[in-house]
MDTraj code that builds the backbone (N, CA, C; nanometers):
import mdtraj as md
import numpy as np

residues = "UNK UNK UNK UNK UNK UNK UNK UNK UNK UNK UNK UNK UNK UNK UNK UNK UNK UNK UNK UNK UNK UNK UNK UNK UNK UNK UNK UNK UNK UNK UNK UNK UNK UNK UNK UNK UNK UNK UNK UNK UNK UNK UNK UNK UNK UNK UNK UNK UNK UNK UNK UNK UNK UNK UNK UNK UNK UNK UNK UNK UNK UNK UNK UNK UNK UNK UNK UNK UNK UNK UNK UNK UNK UNK UNK UNK UNK UNK UNK UNK UNK UNK UNK UNK UNK UNK UNK UNK UNK UNK UNK UNK UNK UNK UNK UNK UNK UNK UNK UNK UNK UNK UNK UNK UNK UNK UNK UNK UNK UNK UNK UNK UNK UNK UNK UNK UNK UNK UNK UNK UNK UNK UNK UNK UNK UNK UNK UNK UNK UNK UNK UNK UNK UNK UNK UNK UNK UNK UNK UNK UNK UNK UNK UNK UNK UNK UNK UNK UNK UNK UNK UNK UNK UNK UNK UNK UNK UNK UNK UNK UNK UNK UNK UNK UNK UNK UNK UNK UNK UNK".split()
xyz = np.array([
    [10.7447, -7.5113, -11.6921],
    [10.8892, -7.4994, -11.6926],
    [10.9296, -7.4128, -11.8125],
    [10.9824, -7.2922, -11.7906],
    [11.0204, -7.2076, -11.9028],
    [11.1422, -7.2626, -11.9769],
    [11.1416, -7.2401, -12.1047],
    [11.2542, -7.2801, -12.1886],
    [11.3168, -7.1502, -12.2393],
    [11.4052, -7.0919, -12.1611],
    [11.4494, -6.9547, -12.1782],
    [11.5247, -6.9274, -12.3081],
    [11.5756, -7.0283, -12.3736],
    [11.6509, -7.0038, -12.4960],
    [11.5605, -6.9654, -12.6136],
    [11.4295, -6.9772, -12.5977],
    [11.3353, -6.9468, -12.7054],
    [11.3184, -6.7963, -12.7185],
    [11.3223, -6.7479, -12.8429],
    [11.2986, -6.6067, -12.8721],
    [11.1530, -6.5922, -12.9152],
    [11.0655, -6.5638, -12.8181],
    [10.9218, -6.5566, -12.8482],
    [10.8884, -6.4427, -12.9446],
    [10.9773, -6.3457, -12.9587],
    [10.9499, -6.2358, -13.0530],
    [10.9544, -6.2843, -13.1985],
    [11.0109, -6.4021, -13.2216],
    [11.0194, -6.4574, -13.3575],
    [10.9022, -6.5510, -13.3883],
    [10.8101, -6.5644, -13.2936],
    [10.6938, -6.6517, -13.3112],
    [10.5769, -6.5647, -13.3552],
    [10.5014, -6.6138, -13.4545],
    [10.3905, -6.5337, -13.5066],
    [10.2583, -6.6102, -13.5009],
    [10.1519, -6.5395, -13.5278],
    [10.0195, -6.6021, -13.5361],
    [9.9736, -6.6144, -13.6803],
    [10.0633, -6.5876, -13.7734],
    [10.0295, -6.5948, -13.9165],
    [10.0215, -6.7393, -13.9634],
    [10.1184, -6.8198, -13.9229],
    [10.1245, -6.9596, -13.9656],
    [10.0578, -7.0486, -13.8621],
    [9.9840, -7.1463, -13.9095],
    [9.9263, -7.2433, -13.8181],
    [9.7751, -7.2497, -13.8281],
    [9.7189, -7.3357, -13.7471],
    [9.5744, -7.3554, -13.7402],
    [9.5219, -7.2566, -13.6371],
    [9.4322, -7.1708, -13.6808],
    [9.3822, -7.0649, -13.5931],
    [9.2408, -7.0979, -13.5475],
    [9.2234, -7.0999, -13.4159],
    [9.0942, -7.1306, -13.3560],
    [9.0533, -7.0117, -13.2689],
    [8.9329, -6.9642, -13.2878],
    [8.8825, -6.8526, -13.2083],
    [8.9133, -6.7180, -13.2700],
    [8.8729, -6.6147, -13.1998],
    [8.8867, -6.4769, -13.2479],
    [9.0295, -6.4264, -13.2308],
    [9.0877, -6.3746, -13.3391],
    [9.2241, -6.3226, -13.3276],
    [9.2299, -6.1983, -13.2398],
    [9.1150, -6.1355, -13.2150],
    [9.1092, -6.0171, -13.1287],
    [9.0986, -6.0535, -12.9810],
    [9.0937, -6.1811, -12.9480],
    [9.0840, -6.2236, -12.8074],
    [9.2004, -6.1639, -12.7284],
    [9.1801, -6.1389, -12.5992],
    [9.2855, -6.0748, -12.5199],
    [9.4099, -6.1619, -12.4971],
    [9.3978, -6.2926, -12.5186],
    [9.5112, -6.3831, -12.4968],
    [9.5296, -6.4723, -12.6185],
    [9.6540, -6.5111, -12.6422],
    [9.6852, -6.6033, -12.7513],
    [9.7729, -6.7150, -12.6971],
    [9.7320, -6.8379, -12.7275],
    [9.8127, -6.9560, -12.6967],
    [9.8662, -7.0090, -12.8288],
    [9.9975, -7.0221, -12.8374],
    [10.0620, -7.0807, -12.9551],
    [10.1287, -7.2089, -12.9092],
    [10.1012, -7.3166, -12.9807],
    [10.1645, -7.4431, -12.9445],
    [10.2307, -7.5048, -13.0664],
    [10.3545, -7.5472, -13.0479],
    [10.4293, -7.6225, -13.1469],
    [10.4203, -7.7682, -13.1046],
    [10.3602, -7.8514, -13.1897],
    [10.3391, -7.9923, -13.1567],
    [10.3737, -8.0808, -13.2754],
    [10.4013, -8.2055, -13.2441],
    [10.4165, -8.3082, -13.3458],
    [10.3199, -8.4195, -13.3067],
    [10.2392, -8.4629, -13.4005],
    [10.1310, -8.5567, -13.3689],
    [10.1792, -8.6958, -13.3295],
    [10.3067, -8.7242, -13.3416],
    [10.3619, -8.8520, -13.2953],
    [10.4116, -8.8421, -13.1511],
    [10.4262, -8.7235, -13.0995],
    [10.4830, -8.7017, -12.9663],
    [10.3829, -8.7398, -12.8572],
    [10.4206, -8.8331, -12.7685],
    [10.3283, -8.8713, -12.6605],
    [10.3033, -8.7583, -12.5602],
    [10.3994, -8.6676, -12.5432],
    [10.3814, -8.5552, -12.4520],
    [10.2854, -8.4524, -12.5113],
    [10.2865, -8.4381, -12.6429],
    [10.1893, -8.3515, -12.7106],
    [10.0487, -8.4091, -12.6947],
    [10.0374, -8.5404, -12.7078],
    [9.9077, -8.6062, -12.6877],
    [9.8612, -8.5867, -12.5437],
    [9.9516, -8.6005, -12.4486],
    [9.9175, -8.5792, -12.3078],
    [9.8629, -8.4377, -12.2875],
    [9.9316, -8.3377, -12.3417],
    [9.8892, -8.1980, -12.3315],
    [9.7480, -8.1834, -12.3892],
    [9.7275, -8.2371, -12.5077],
    [9.5987, -8.2285, -12.5769],
    [9.4880, -8.2896, -12.4909],
    [9.5129, -8.4098, -12.4420],
    [9.4106, -8.4791, -12.3624],
    [9.3790, -8.4073, -12.2313],
    [9.4805, -8.3482, -12.1704],
    [9.4611, -8.2816, -12.0418],
    [9.4085, -8.1394, -12.0531],
    [9.4386, -8.0691, -12.1623],
    [9.4083, -7.9258, -12.1663],
    [9.3071, -7.8843, -12.2734],
    [9.2723, -7.9714, -12.3662],
    [9.1856, -7.9274, -12.4763],
    [9.0534, -7.8703, -12.4259],
    [8.9906, -7.9327, -12.3272],
    [8.8635, -7.8801, -12.2766],
    [8.8807, -7.7401, -12.2170],
    [8.9888, -7.7189, -12.1419],
    [9.0156, -7.5857, -12.0868],
    [9.0367, -7.4838, -12.1980],
    [9.1131, -7.5238, -12.2985],
    [9.1438, -7.4340, -12.4093],
    [9.0165, -7.3982, -12.4858],
    [8.9378, -7.4984, -12.5222],
    [8.8171, -7.4699, -12.6007],
    [8.7155, -7.3895, -12.5189],
    [8.7151, -7.4072, -12.3872],
    [8.6288, -7.3256, -12.3018],
    [8.6720, -7.1794, -12.3078],
    [8.8021, -7.1533, -12.2971],
    [8.8532, -7.0155, -12.3047],
    [8.8283, -6.9553, -12.4433],
    [8.8409, -7.0367, -12.5473],
    [8.8121, -6.9893, -12.6833],
    [8.6644, -6.9514, -12.6947],
    [8.5762, -7.0371, -12.6401],
    [8.4323, -7.0106, -12.6504],
    [8.3907, -6.8847, -12.5740],
    [8.4678, -6.8462, -12.4735],
    [8.4417, -6.7226, -12.3981],
    [8.5052, -6.6004, -12.4656],
    [8.5652, -6.6223, -12.5841],
    [8.6383, -6.5172, -12.6564],
    [8.7522, -6.4593, -12.5735],
    [8.8076, -6.5409, -12.4847],
    [8.9209, -6.5003, -12.4024],
    [9.0537, -6.5493, -12.4597],
    [9.0482, -6.6382, -12.5614],
    [9.1703, -6.7003, -12.6111],
    [9.1647, -6.7208, -12.7619],
    [9.2722, -6.6821, -12.8269],
    [9.2978, -6.7161, -12.9665],
    [9.4001, -6.8295, -12.9617],
    [9.3684, -6.9407, -13.0244],
    [9.4473, -7.0638, -13.0139],
    [9.5107, -7.0916, -13.1494],
    [9.6439, -7.1021, -13.1515],
    [9.7165, -7.1269, -13.2760],
    [9.7988, -7.2544, -13.2594],
    [9.7660, -7.3545, -13.3397],
    [9.8343, -7.4833, -13.3363],
    [9.9330, -7.4874, -13.4526],
    [10.0576, -7.5153, -13.4214],
    [10.1611, -7.5243, -13.5246],
    [10.2119, -7.6682, -13.5300],
    [10.1763, -7.7369, -13.6372],
    [10.2217, -7.8745, -13.6581],
    [10.3671, -7.8677, -13.7018],
    [10.4551, -7.9158, -13.6159],
    [10.5997, -7.8977, -13.6303],
    [10.6623, -8.0265, -13.6829],
    [10.6979, -8.0268, -13.8109],
    [10.7670, -8.1414, -13.8706],
    [10.9065, -8.1532, -13.8112],
    [10.9374, -8.2720, -13.7624],
    [11.0653, -8.2981, -13.6981],
    [11.1391, -8.4082, -13.7745],
    [11.2725, -8.4075, -13.7643],
    [11.3530, -8.5100, -13.8313],
    [11.3915, -8.6239, -13.7378],
    [11.3586, -8.6121, -13.6115],
    [11.3889, -8.7169, -13.5148],
    [11.3187, -8.8470, -13.5551],
    [11.3911, -8.9596, -13.5537],
    [11.3287, -9.0868, -13.5924],
    [11.2023, -9.1196, -13.5129],
    [11.1969, -9.0777, -13.3859],
    [11.0796, -9.1089, -13.3045],
    [10.9581, -9.0223, -13.3395],
    [10.9791, -8.9136, -13.4128],
    [10.8694, -8.8213, -13.4441],
    [10.8365, -8.8115, -13.5925],
    [10.9188, -8.8684, -13.6772],
    [10.9047, -8.8470, -13.8209],
    [10.7699, -8.8946, -13.8769],
    [10.7103, -8.9972, -13.8169],
    [10.5796, -9.0427, -13.8657],
    [10.4707, -8.9401, -13.8385],
    [10.4922, -8.8553, -13.7383],
    [10.3985, -8.7457, -13.7142],
    [10.3920, -8.6507, -13.8318],
    [10.5053, -8.6328, -13.9005],
    [10.5089, -8.5453, -14.0180],
    [10.4118, -8.5926, -14.1255],
    [10.3973, -8.7247, -14.1371],
    [10.3040, -8.7807, -14.2343],
    [10.1615, -8.7422, -14.1947],
    [10.1286, -8.7597, -14.0676],
    [9.9933, -8.7260, -14.0207],
    [9.9637, -8.5773, -14.0345],
    [10.0648, -8.4929, -14.0214],
    [10.0434, -8.3484, -14.0358],
    [9.9828, -8.3147, -14.1721],
    [10.0151, -8.3942, -14.2724],
    [9.9654, -8.3682, -14.4081],
    [9.8147, -8.3888, -14.4210],
    [9.7533, -8.4478, -14.3194],
    [9.6102, -8.4794, -14.3242],
    [9.5259, -8.3857, -14.2379],
    [9.5885, -8.2862, -14.1785],
    [9.5160, -8.1955, -14.0899],
    [9.4835, -8.0664, -14.1649],
    [9.3551, -8.0317, -14.1743],
    [9.3183, -7.9051, -14.2393],
    [9.3598, -7.7872, -14.1513],
    [9.3868, -7.6763, -14.2126],
    [9.4340, -7.5584, -14.1403],
    [9.3160, -7.4695, -14.0995],
    [9.2121, -7.5306, -14.0456],
    [9.0953, -7.4563, -13.9982],
    [9.0347, -7.5285, -13.8783],
    [8.9169, -7.4873, -13.8353],
    [8.8577, -7.5413, -13.7121],
    [8.8261, -7.6902, -13.7189],
    [8.8180, -7.7477, -13.8373],
    [8.7987, -7.8924, -13.8495],
    [8.9170, -7.9680, -13.7902],
    [9.0288, -7.8990, -13.7754],
    [9.1519, -7.9615, -13.7255],
    [9.1339, -8.0214, -13.5862],
    [9.0535, -7.9589, -13.5012],
    [9.0376, -8.0098, -13.3641],
    [8.9875, -8.1532, -13.3645],
    [8.8869, -8.1810, -13.4442],
    [8.8315, -8.3166, -13.4516],
    [8.9325, -8.4138, -13.5117],
    [9.0015, -8.3720, -13.6146],
    [9.0958, -8.4607, -13.6827],
    [9.2189, -8.4867, -13.5964],
    [9.2699, -8.3847, -13.5309],
    [9.3844, -8.4047, -13.4418],
    [9.3460, -8.4998, -13.3291],
    [9.2275, -8.4839, -13.2752],
    [9.1809, -8.5744, -13.1690],
    [9.1783, -8.7179, -13.2196],
    [9.1273, -8.7378, -13.3394],
    [9.1211, -8.8715, -13.4005],
    [9.2618, -8.9294, -13.4174],
    [9.3547, -8.8459, -13.4598],
    [9.4931, -8.8902, -13.4800],
    [9.5588, -8.9244, -13.3464],
    [9.5428, -8.8372, -13.2468],
    [9.5997, -8.8667, -13.1145],
    [9.5372, -8.9923, -13.0533],
    [9.4057, -9.0097, -13.0700],
    [9.3381, -9.1265, -13.0129],
    [9.3895, -9.2585, -13.0691],
    [9.4456, -9.2545, -13.1881],
    [9.4969, -9.3761, -13.2520],
    [9.6499, -9.3773, -13.2599],
    [9.7141, -9.2860, -13.1880],
    [9.8599, -9.2737, -13.1955],
    [9.9317, -9.4051, -13.1655],
    [9.8824, -9.4819, -13.0696],
    [9.9479, -9.6087, -13.0358],
    [9.9407, -9.7082, -13.1508],
    [9.8398, -9.6982, -13.2350],
    [9.8264, -9.7892, -13.3495],
    [9.9205, -9.7493, -13.4633],
    [9.9096, -9.6254, -13.5108],
    [9.9893, -9.5858, -13.6273],
    [10.1335, -9.5504, -13.5905],
    [10.1567, -9.5134, -13.4640],
    [10.2909, -9.4736, -13.4229],
    [10.3922, -9.5866, -13.4255],
    [10.3444, -9.7085, -13.4236],
    [10.4349, -9.8235, -13.4282],
    [10.4553, -9.8795, -13.5672],
    [10.3938, -9.8172, -13.6670],
    [10.4119, -9.8654, -13.8043],
    [10.5543, -9.8370, -13.8500],
    [10.5994, -9.9105, -13.9500],
    [10.7417, -9.9033, -13.9852],
    [10.7744, -9.8109, -14.1020],
    [10.6738, -9.7538, -14.1690],
    [10.7077, -9.6690, -14.2833],
    [10.6038, -9.5588, -14.3024],
    [10.6452, -9.4561, -14.3734],
    [10.5550, -9.3467, -14.4098],
    [10.4374, -9.3967, -14.4920],
    [10.4650, -9.4932, -14.5783],
    [10.3593, -9.5488, -14.6631],
    [10.2513, -9.6161, -14.5790],
    [10.2933, -9.6882, -14.4751],
    [10.1957, -9.7535, -14.3865],
    [10.1125, -9.6500, -14.3106],
    [10.1750, -9.5411, -14.2682],
    [10.1019, -9.4352, -14.1973],
    [10.0047, -9.3671, -14.2937],
    [10.0477, -9.3445, -14.4164],
    [9.9588, -9.2867, -14.5178],
    [9.8365, -9.3754, -14.5364],
    [9.8591, -9.5040, -14.5497],
    [9.7485, -9.5994, -14.5663],
    [9.6560, -9.5967, -14.4441],
    [9.7137, -9.5918, -14.3245],
    [9.6358, -9.5863, -14.2015],
    [9.5499, -9.4596, -14.1993],
    [9.6113, -9.3456, -14.2317],
    [9.5391, -9.2176, -14.2309],
    [9.4206, -9.2222, -14.3270],
    [9.4439, -9.2760, -14.4457],
    [9.3409, -9.2739, -14.5495],
    [9.2374, -9.3851, -14.5322],
    [9.2840, -9.5067, -14.5054],
    [9.1913, -9.6205, -14.5027],
    [9.1272, -9.6418, -14.3655],
    [9.2035, -9.6267, -14.2594],
    [9.1494, -9.6518, -14.1257],
    [9.0790, -9.5281, -14.0695],
    [9.1439, -9.4126, -14.0833],
    [9.0860, -9.2900, -14.0275],
    [8.9969, -9.2151, -14.1266],
    [9.0048, -9.2519, -14.2548],
    [8.9220, -9.1854, -14.3559],
    [8.9619, -9.0417, -14.3827],
    [9.0891, -9.0095, -14.3640],
    [9.1363, -8.8727, -14.3827],
    [9.1777, -8.8486, -14.5273],
    [9.1773, -8.7233, -14.5649],
    [9.2163, -8.6811, -14.6998],
    [9.3383, -8.5907, -14.6875],
    [9.4364, -8.6157, -14.7724],
    [9.5580, -8.5342, -14.7707],
    [9.5218, -8.3895, -14.8045],
    [9.5804, -8.2975, -14.7294],
    [9.5551, -8.1547, -14.7453],
    [9.6686, -8.0894, -14.8247],
    [9.6435, -7.9711, -14.8737],
    [9.7467, -7.8926, -14.9423],
    [9.8063, -7.7946, -14.8417],
    [9.8791, -7.8474, -14.7439],
    [9.9319, -7.7606, -14.6384],
    [10.0845, -7.7629, -14.6282],
    [10.1514, -7.8086, -14.7350],
    [10.2981, -7.8180, -14.7317],
    [10.3661, -7.6826, -14.7093],
    [10.3145, -7.5771, -14.7713],
    [10.3752, -7.4444, -14.7558],
    [10.3645, -7.3997, -14.6103],
    [10.2483, -7.4196, -14.5506],
    [10.2295, -7.3814, -14.4096],
    [10.3217, -7.4633, -14.3189],
    [10.3299, -7.5946, -14.3432],
    [10.4159, -7.6792, -14.2606],
    [10.5621, -7.6382, -14.2732],
    [10.6069, -7.6074, -14.3937],
    [10.7450, -7.5621, -14.4138],
    [10.7718, -7.4293, -14.3425],
    [10.6751, -7.3384, -14.3474],
    [10.6950, -7.2084, -14.2829],
    [10.7011, -7.2231, -14.1304],
    [10.6314, -7.3203, -14.0748],
    [10.6366, -7.3447, -13.9305],
    [10.7750, -7.3955, -13.8906],
    [10.8337, -7.4822, -13.9714],
    [10.9701, -7.5303, -13.9434],
    [11.0676, -7.4131, -13.9441],
    [11.0566, -7.3255, -14.0427],
    [11.1465, -7.2090, -14.0504],
    [11.1269, -7.1156, -13.9317],
    [11.0013, -7.0930, -13.8955],
    [10.9717, -7.0082, -13.7805],
    [11.0322, -7.0666, -13.6528],
    [11.0172, -7.1961, -13.6328],
    [11.0723, -7.2623, -13.5149],
    [11.2245, -7.2480, -13.5110],
    [11.2887, -7.2647, -13.6257],
    [11.4346, -7.2474, -13.6319],
    [11.4740, -7.1063, -13.5905],
    [11.4049, -7.0054, -13.6443],
    [11.4378, -6.8660, -13.6126],
    [11.4155, -6.8341, -13.4651],
    [11.3158, -6.8969, -13.4041],
    [11.2839, -6.8707, -13.2639],
    [11.3597, -6.9640, -13.1680],
    [11.4421, -7.0518, -13.2227],
    [11.5183, -7.1507, -13.1438],
    [11.4276, -7.2483, -13.0700],
    [11.3182, -7.2868, -13.1342],
    [11.2293, -7.3871, -13.0778],
    [11.2751, -7.5226, -13.1292],
    [11.3058, -7.6122, -13.0363],
    [11.3585, -7.7427, -13.0745],
    [11.2727, -7.8581, -13.0248],
    [11.1942, -7.8342, -12.9201],
    [11.1228, -7.9430, -12.8550],
    [10.9719, -7.9284, -12.8706],
    [10.9051, -8.0419, -12.8645],
    [10.7594, -8.0437, -12.8644],
    [10.7126, -8.1168, -12.7393],
    [10.6035, -8.0726, -12.6806],
    [10.5358, -7.9493, -12.7166],
    [10.6090, -7.8274, -12.6614],
    [10.6077, -7.7207, -12.7376],
    [10.6487, -7.5895, -12.6902],
    [10.5234, -7.5046, -12.6905],
    [10.4946, -7.4432, -12.5776],
    [10.3704, -7.3699, -12.5566],
    [10.4040, -7.2274, -12.5163],
    [10.3353, -7.1319, -12.5777],
    [10.3679, -6.9913, -12.5561],
    [10.2397, -6.9115, -12.5365],
    [10.2379, -6.8320, -12.4300],
    [10.1344, -6.7314, -12.4083],
    [10.2091, -6.6012, -12.3831],
    [10.1901, -6.5042, -12.4697],
    [10.2642, -6.3785, -12.4582],
    [10.4130, -6.4047, -12.4704],
    [10.4891, -6.3599, -12.3715],
    [10.6338, -6.3825, -12.3702],
    [10.6720, -6.5030, -12.2858],
    [10.5731, -6.5763, -12.2375],
    [10.5979, -6.6889, -12.1482],
    [10.5908, -6.8188, -12.2267],
    [10.6967, -6.8991, -12.2172],
    [10.6942, -7.0311, -12.2797],
    [10.7060, -7.1352, -12.1695],
    [10.6399, -7.2479, -12.1914],
    [10.6304, -7.3511, -12.0889],
    [10.6091, -7.4855, -12.1553],
    [10.6121, -7.5923, -12.0764],
    [10.5885, -7.7252, -12.1318],
    [10.4560, -7.7808, -12.0799],
    [10.4259, -7.9022, -12.1156],
    [10.2957, -7.9624, -12.0875],
    [10.2737, -7.9944, -11.9405],
    [10.3735, -7.9791, -11.8586],
    [10.3605, -8.0147, -11.7174],
    [10.2921, -7.9064, -11.6345],
    [10.2580, -7.7936, -11.6928],
    [10.1952, -7.6840, -11.6193],
    [10.0605, -7.7301, -11.5611],
    [10.0324, -7.6890, -11.4385],
    [9.9050, -7.7264, -11.3762],
    [9.7905, -7.6485, -11.4421],
    [9.6695, -7.6980, -11.4274],
    [9.5535, -7.6287, -11.4829],
    [9.5404, -7.4889, -11.4243],
    [9.5602, -7.4755, -11.2937],
    [9.5490, -7.3442, -11.2294],
    [9.6539, -7.2468, -11.2820],
    [9.7786, -7.2919, -11.2937],
    [9.8847, -7.2044, -11.3462],
    [9.8593, -7.1700, -11.4921],
    [9.8081, -7.2662, -11.5674],
    [9.7765, -7.2421, -11.7079],
    [9.6686, -7.1350, -11.7205],
    [9.5593, -7.1509, -11.6479],
    [9.4491, -7.0545, -11.6549],
    [9.4918, -6.9173, -11.6010],
    [9.5841, -6.9157, -11.5063],
    [9.6331, -6.7886, -11.4510],
    [9.7057, -6.7052, -11.5567],
    [9.7583, -6.7693, -11.6596],
    [9.8252, -6.6952, -11.7666],
    [9.7297, -6.6034, -11.8419],
    [9.5997, -6.6299, -11.8328],
    [9.5007, -6.5532, -11.9079],
    [9.4379, -6.4410, -11.8264],
    [9.4804, -6.4249, -11.7026],
    [9.4195, -6.3217, -11.6165],
    [9.5173, -6.2109, -11.5865],
])
top = md.Topology()
chain = top.add_chain()
for i, resn in enumerate(residues, 1):
    res = top.add_residue(resn, chain, resSeq=i)
    for name in ("N", "CA", "C"):
        top.add_atom(name, md.element.get_by_symbol(name[0]), res)
traj = md.Trajectory(xyz[None], top)
């Protein structure tokens, strides 16, 4: 489902977690919040397809952890601080999504911090500048919702079928 109000020309591949070769013929950019159940759904349904395309050097994958002020997503902002901005992110994001039902119901940022460090064994990263730049980029591009997914000039949501998703790369 396209979200036509988005200005994809304001979206870049400079900020975010970069997976695969930047010279790949296709680029997938996703704006996600780790507390969002729809982002988790997208991850669970499409990660294998995405990593397969990356391994074929057909896709450059850029994940943008999007800090949101919505009460239902704000705890995701805490988890974003624990994700490294490199290929290790795939494993850590998976770990965070797999436990989303546990930490997502906690009542404070402090409890989520404790969960990230003590239960998941994560270490806080120095990624505040990158996270802030992603928020600014999203504002400039009029991106408001997560997940927002972009390939070229096409933006869509997590409901895209596997066949339609893969067709974007051909």
